N, C-alpha and C positions, 0 to 999 in steps of 0.2 A: 404546194403552198406552205408558207411559213405561218406559224401561229404564235402570237405574243399576248402577254398580259401587261397592262399598263397600270401604274400606281394611280389610285383614285385622285390624289392631289395634282397629278399631271395630265389627267384624262382629257380635259377640255382643250388645253394647249396642244396636246399630241393629236387629238382628233381633227382639229381645224387645220393643222399642218398636213396631216396625212391625206385628207380628202382633196387637197389642192393637187396632189400627185396623181391619185387614182382612187377608185372606189375601195372601201374597206368593208369587210363583212364580219358581223358578230356571229360566232359559231358556238358559243356556250354562254350560259348565264353567269359564269365565273367572274368577270367577263373575259372572254378570249376572242381575239380578232384574227382573221386571216388577212395577211398583208403580203406585199411584194417586196423583193429585195430593195427596190427604190425607196420604199417606206422606211426600211431600216437605215438606209444611208441618210435619209432626211433626219430621222430621230437622232442618229449619232451626231450629225452636223450641228443640230440645235441643242445637243446635250440633254435630251429628254430620255430618262431611264425607261427600260422595258425589260421583260423577262421572256425569253424564247421558251415555249412550252410544247409538249406533245399533246394535242387534243385527244381526249378519250373517245372511244367509239360511241357513237350515239346509239342508244337502245332503240331497236325497232319494236313497234307494237306487235305482240304475238297475234297470230291468226287464230280465229275461232274455227274449230272444225265441228262439223255436225256429228252428233253421237251416232253410233251404229244402230241399226234397226233391231 
């Protein structure tokens, strides 16, 4: 999957355009979205700027282990 960041002032326009093509998934609070190549083609065709990013690994919650007896 491709991850992108959208400028805040273009977010609404970009979001409405992208969901017409296929689902888009928010993967980080930054906000970073997972998109398909078709989404990028659409954004380029409409002149909507975006930044391709490498999403950071999500931290997993650490497991709690019982203490030894």
